[in-house]
N, C-alpha and C positions, 0 to 999 in steps of 0.2 A: 678213613674219616667218613662219618655219615654225611651223605649228600644234603640232608636237611639243614646242616649247619650253614650251608651256603645259599639258602633260599633268599631271594631278593638281592643277591650280590651281583655285581657286574662281572664279566669275564676277567677284566683287569683286576678287580678286587680279589677274586678267587686266586688268580695267578700270584699276586703279591702275598697273599696269605699263605699259600703253599710254599712259596720261596722262603718266607720267614720261618715257617715250620722246619723246612729242610736245613736252613742255616742254624737254627737253634739246636737241632738234633746233632749237628756236627761240632758243637762246642765242647771242648775238654772241660770236665768239671774241676780239674785241678788248676789250670792256668787261664782258662777262658779263651784260649786261642783255638782255631779250627783243628779238630782232631785229624782230619784228612791230611793236614800238613804236618802237625807236630808228632804224629805217631808214625810217620814215614821214616824208616831207618836212614835214608839218605840225608835227612835233616839233623842227624845227631850232632851235637855240639854247635849248631847254628843259632843258638840262643844264649843270651846272657840273663842271669838272675841277680837282681839287686835287692838285698834285704831292706825292708822298710817296716816300721813299727807304727801301729795305731796306738798312740799314747793313752787314748781314752779306754780302749780295751785292756791295755796293760794295767792301767790304774784300777780298773774294776776287778781284774784278776788278782792283783796284789793286795787288795783290801783284806785284812785279817790274816795275811801270810807273813807278818813281820817285815814287810818290804823286800822280801827276797826276790831277786831278779830271775825270771825264767823266760820261756819263749812266748809268753802271753802277748797277744797282739802282733806277733811277728808274722809277716807274710813276705812274699817275693813278687817284685814287678818283673815280668818276663818280657823280653824284647828280642826280636829276630836280629841277628848280627848283619851288618851291611856287607 
């Protein structure tokens, strides 16, 4: 990161900004959870996936498709098992 981005920032501001960038870089693009945790083989099967549907997205996708039901708007809420 260019140092000029941080001109005028306090040391605490810079530290928080860098921490946020590290956190965002660790997020899995699929589930939104930390990749450092979810990609660890020891965590296999430590999560539950609950299907949920955005009915607005599904309606938009079905428009003009004779109302056929498909996976439009379907996503999964992922949670770590206790």
